[in-house]
KEZAMAR-543590 format. One line per field, with one value per residue (C-alpha): residue in three letters; x, y, z. Coordinates in nm, 3 decimals. Layout:
% KEZAMAR-543590
resn: (ALA  ...) $
X: (X  ...) $
Y: (Y  ...) $
Z: (Z  ...) $
% end
This chain:
% KEZAMAR-543590
resn: (MET  ALA  ASP  VAL  HIS  GLY  LYS  VAL  ALA  ASP  VAL  GLN  THR  THR  VAL  SER  TYR  ASP  SER  GLY  LYS  LEU  GLY  ARG  ARG  PHE  LEU  GLU  LEU  GLY  ALA  VAL  ALA  LEU  VAL  ALA  GLY  GLY  ILE  LEU  ILE  TYR  LEU  GLN  PRO  ASN  GLU  PHE  GLY  GLU  TRP  ALA  MET  VAL  VAL  VAL  ALA  LEU  VAL  VAL  GLY  ALA  ALA  SER  THR  LEU  TYR  GLY  PHE  LEU  ARG  TRP  LYS  SER  PRO  GLN  PRO  MET  LEU  ALA  LEU  SER  PRO  ALA  GLY  LEU  ARG  LEU  HIS  ILE  ASP  PHE  VAL  LYS  THR  VAL  LEU  ILE  PRO  TRP  PRO  ALA  ILE  HIS  GLY  VAL  ASP  THR  ILE  ASP  ILE  SER  GLY  ARG  VAL  ALA  GLY  LYS  ALA  ALA  PHE  LEU  PRO  ASP  VAL  THR  VAL  VAL  LEU  VAL  THR  ARG  ALA  PHE  TYR  ASP  ARG  HIS  ILE  HIS  VAL  ASN  SER  TRP  LEU  LEU  ARG  GLY  PRO  GLY  TRP  ASP  THR  SER  PHE  ILE  PRO  LYS  GLY  ASP  MET  VAL  GLN  VAL  ALA  LEU  GLN  HIS  GLU  ALA  LEU  PRO  ALA  THR  ALA  ALA  GLU  LEU  ARG  ALA  ALA  VAL  GLU  ALA  ARG  TRP  HIS  ALA  PHE  SER  ASN  THR  LYS  PRO  SER  VAL  GLY  SER  VAL  ASP  ALA) $
X: (0.463  0.520  0.423  0.251  0.109  0.428  0.600  0.316  0.366  0.740  0.799  1.209  1.135  1.102  0.791  0.752  0.422  0.476  0.289  0.206  -0.160  -0.155  0.010  -0.267  -0.517  -0.381  -0.346  -0.694  -0.792  -0.559  -0.705  -1.081  -0.912  -0.791  -1.108  -1.321  -1.069  -1.136  -1.491  -1.480  -1.274  -1.503  -1.790  -1.623  -1.583  -1.627  -1.599  -1.305  -1.438  -1.517  -1.145  -1.024  -1.183  -1.008  -0.685  -0.735  -0.856  -0.568  -0.301  -0.465  -0.478  -0.142  0.041  -0.194  -0.141  0.246  0.285  0.030  0.229  0.568  0.427  0.271  0.561  0.877  0.661  0.889  0.805  0.557  0.576  0.821  0.797  1.127  1.259  1.411  1.058  0.807  0.954  0.706  0.765  0.599  0.637  0.850  0.880  1.059  1.111  1.043  1.182  0.952  1.098  0.874  0.945  0.843  0.497  0.249  -0.051  -0.210  -0.583  -0.834  -1.039  -1.263  -1.155  -1.351  -1.218  -1.156  -0.920  -0.857  -1.155  -1.390  -1.557  -1.354  -1.427  -1.189  -1.314  -1.128  -0.790  -0.490  -0.313  -0.019  0.021  0.331  0.381  0.287  0.671  0.778  0.549  0.687  1.033  1.054  0.724  0.568  0.637  0.616  0.524  0.150  0.275  0.447  0.205  -0.063  -0.395  -0.418  -0.211  -0.503  -0.608  -0.278  -0.201  -0.464  -0.424  -0.546  -0.475  -0.123  -0.073  -0.093  -0.242  -0.026  -0.251  -0.161  -0.375  -0.453  -0.630  -0.304  -0.108  -0.111  -0.315  -0.619  -0.683  -0.675  -0.364  -0.197  -0.292  -0.153  0.166  0.208  0.044  0.256  0.585  0.481  0.421  0.741  0.966  0.781  0.997  1.351  1.578  1.640  1.979  1.910  1.682  1.456  1.557  1.468  1.589) $
Y: (-0.634  -0.663  -0.429  -0.174  0.028  0.094  0.182  0.415  0.579  0.618  0.825  0.773  0.417  0.241  0.098  -0.128  -0.270  -0.572  -0.768  -1.042  -0.920  -0.822  -1.175  -1.367  -1.142  -1.244  -1.604  -1.614  -1.441  -1.674  -1.959  -1.842  -1.771  -2.153  -2.284  -2.096  -2.210  -2.543  -2.512  -2.382  -2.655  -2.937  -2.800  -2.855  -2.554  -2.576  -2.209  -2.002  -1.728  -1.998  -2.101  -1.758  -1.729  -2.047  -1.916  -1.590  -1.724  -1.979  -1.727  -1.446  -1.752  -1.869  -1.525  -1.420  -1.725  -1.758  -1.362  -1.387  -1.683  -1.539  -1.216  -1.399  -1.636  -1.404  -1.069  -0.759  -0.419  -0.195  0.124  0.233  0.527  0.646  0.971  1.032  1.013  0.799  0.514  0.382  0.070  0.036  -0.290  -0.401  -0.001  0.182  0.277  0.645  0.798  1.109  1.312  1.449  1.821  1.728  1.645  1.937  1.772  1.439  1.321  1.069  1.053  0.827  0.739  0.631  0.505  0.251  -0.059  -0.237  -0.138  -0.226  0.046  0.037  0.262  0.282  0.452  0.631  0.586  0.813  1.032  1.266  1.583  1.660  1.947  1.826  1.924  1.670  1.380  1.469  1.445  1.168  0.915  0.976  0.714  0.762  0.419  0.342  -0.034  0.030  0.258  -0.063  -0.036  0.110  0.422  0.665  0.579  0.568  0.916  1.162  1.511  1.814  2.126  2.204  1.907  1.532  1.300  0.981  0.726  0.476  0.191  0.024  -0.234  -0.409  -0.364  -0.518  -0.235  -0.047  0.294  0.455  0.282  0.403  0.750  0.755  0.636  0.834  1.157  1.133  1.148  1.410  1.638  1.529  1.543  1.822  2.101  1.935  1.966  1.641  1.495  1.400  1.446  1.219  0.908  0.694  0.340) $
Z: (1.466  1.829  2.131  1.891  2.150  2.310  1.983  1.900  2.244  2.241  1.907  1.922  1.793  1.476  1.394  1.109  0.885  0.704  0.420  0.587  0.589  0.246  0.152  0.318  0.083  -0.218  -0.125  -0.064  -0.369  -0.595  -0.414  -0.523  -0.884  -0.906  -0.795  -1.027  -1.318  -1.204  -1.216  -1.526  -1.695  -1.499  -1.677  -2.011  -2.217  -2.595  -2.730  -2.736  -2.510  -2.247  -2.258  -2.276  -1.920  -1.801  -1.888  -1.722  -1.398  -1.383  -1.470  -1.246  -0.943  -0.999  -1.011  -0.731  -0.502  -0.549  -0.483  -0.183  -0.010  -0.070  0.114  0.365  0.439  0.375  0.497  0.363  0.513  0.350  0.586  0.858  1.086  1.230  1.372  1.049  0.853  0.703  0.478  0.213  0.004  -0.306  -0.454  -0.760  -0.811  -0.547  -0.177  -0.090  0.253  0.361  0.597  0.867  0.773  0.414  0.518  0.575  0.741  0.839  0.783  0.769  0.412  0.256  -0.088  -0.385  -0.709  -0.945  -0.898  -1.209  -1.352  -1.040  -0.806  -0.468  -0.135  0.121  0.436  0.714  0.525  0.699  0.448  0.448  0.259  0.062  -0.194  -0.585  -0.619  -0.382  -0.520  -0.878  -0.771  -0.521  -0.585  -0.932  -1.182  -1.549  -1.644  -1.641  -1.605  -1.281  -1.154  -1.148  -1.114  -0.722  -0.789  -0.815  -0.483  -0.311  -0.423  -0.452  -0.579  -0.369  -0.519  -0.512  -0.280  -0.283  -0.029  0.037  0.150  0.395  0.359  0.657  0.545  0.391  0.715  1.032  1.206  1.249  1.113  1.490  1.527  1.257  1.234  1.618  1.525  1.233  1.389  1.710  1.515  1.273  1.569  1.727  1.421  1.182  1.289  1.298  1.003  0.867  0.852  0.499  0.216  0.102  -0.043  -0.326  -0.331) $
% end
């Protein structure tokens, strides 16, 4: 993502955040899991439970390494901000365009929850507010498998609204840079009539 500061200031341009940073993290996690599996094999497990741990470590490590390598070497846009709206890519599920007039506010919150059974704390996360009706129609996925383990920390109910979290930790931007880019475009285009509605791809 080149010239991020210029793109933040110029709301007429599109700024895109890719998956390279997320890919590196998955690559590192996969490598750790593979090393752990190798150590377990070296220790020569002799019980079913121990072998099950080896299999889980190797399978998770291989899958995470492969996914991370692909996302790192061939980054895909995860979030794009344009005059038309905020385009959010949910890997393996869908891409959603949220027009700026559909956003009712921009905020920064701390998120606490559980991801894959583990406690998670995500500080200073930029969120945009959409109505529950918009979320139900354009974003929600009925399948718990497709929603994945981090869905509840990405889409947080707040009364009759839903906070859509833009996780800067997974993007090549700081929390401040991301909020500035989002807020500048929301202020510029929130009162405009969108040429198209939300698009699910």
